[in-house]
C-alpha atoms as one frame of an Amber mdcrd trajectory, in Angstrom:
protein
 152.165 114.613 -54.071 151.493 116.724 -51.010 147.974 117.973 -50.517 149.549
 121.365 -50.184 150.624 121.172 -53.819 147.175 121.633 -55.093 144.584 124.115
 -53.638 141.459 121.985 -54.708 143.236 119.000 -52.702 144.099 121.137 -49.741
 140.494 122.454 -49.363 139.337 118.770 -49.343 141.853 117.764 -46.915 140.689
 120.621 -44.387 137.223 119.925 -45.116 137.210 116.347 -44.477 139.153 117.213
 -41.013 136.651 119.494 -40.477 134.042 117.305 -40.583 135.991 114.562 -38.476
 136.205 117.394 -35.598 132.769 118.324 -35.724 131.692 114.775 -35.450 134.158
 114.324 -32.665 132.055 117.106 -30.886 134.746 119.833 -31.027 133.170 123.035
 -30.727 133.208 126.141 -33.447 135.567 128.181 -31.097 137.914 125.175 -30.652
 138.155 124.737 -34.386 138.779 128.410 -35.126 141.420 128.288 -32.655 142.988
 125.244 -33.916 142.804 127.044 -37.599 144.688 129.920 -36.031 147.389 127.644
 -34.657 147.567 125.785 -37.787 147.958 129.147 -39.828 150.722 130.112 -37.635
 152.434 126.832 -38.280 152.337 127.043 -41.825 153.200 130.503 -42.296 156.531
 129.737 -40.297 157.335 126.493 -41.681 155.957 125.687 -44.848 156.597 127.463
 -48.107 153.486 128.061 -49.989 153.133 125.733 -53.038 150.666 127.529 -55.364
 149.372 131.276 -55.692 146.679 130.758 -53.270 148.522 129.784 -50.553 151.158
 132.552 -51.478 148.197 135.172 -51.413 147.259 133.508 -47.669 150.571 133.522
 -46.558 151.245 137.301 -47.402 147.987 138.203 -45.808 148.860 136.354 -42.941
 152.071 137.966 -42.338 150.842 141.436 -42.397 147.568 140.690 -40.360 147.207
 141.397 -36.781 146.256 138.542 -34.358 142.634 139.619 -34.821 142.960 139.718
 -38.432 144.641 136.262 -38.560 141.547 134.952 -36.131 139.401 136.276 -38.828
 141.322 134.640 -41.831 141.272 131.326 -39.938 137.643 131.804 -39.466 136.837
 132.488 -43.256 139.144 129.563 -44.236 136.887 127.437 -41.818 133.730 128.553
 -43.425 135.483 128.145 -47.000 136.063 124.390 -46.494 132.487 123.869 -44.945
 130.989 124.297 -48.483
């Protein structure tokens, strides 16, 4: 089972990676830029596996670059919890 199949597992996976990046000294700005790159990759290459991912994919597809940055930033905040 892929981490993309379950929303909760996906959040935990991202949270673990965020913790690792912060522990390695990655800045908040770099993390947010990486989140945008990941969002772009997922939107282009990965079929959403659950309802939450479908909503994010749909929002990403109509968002401007600034709005995509905001979505990515919110996702980073979400997985910090």
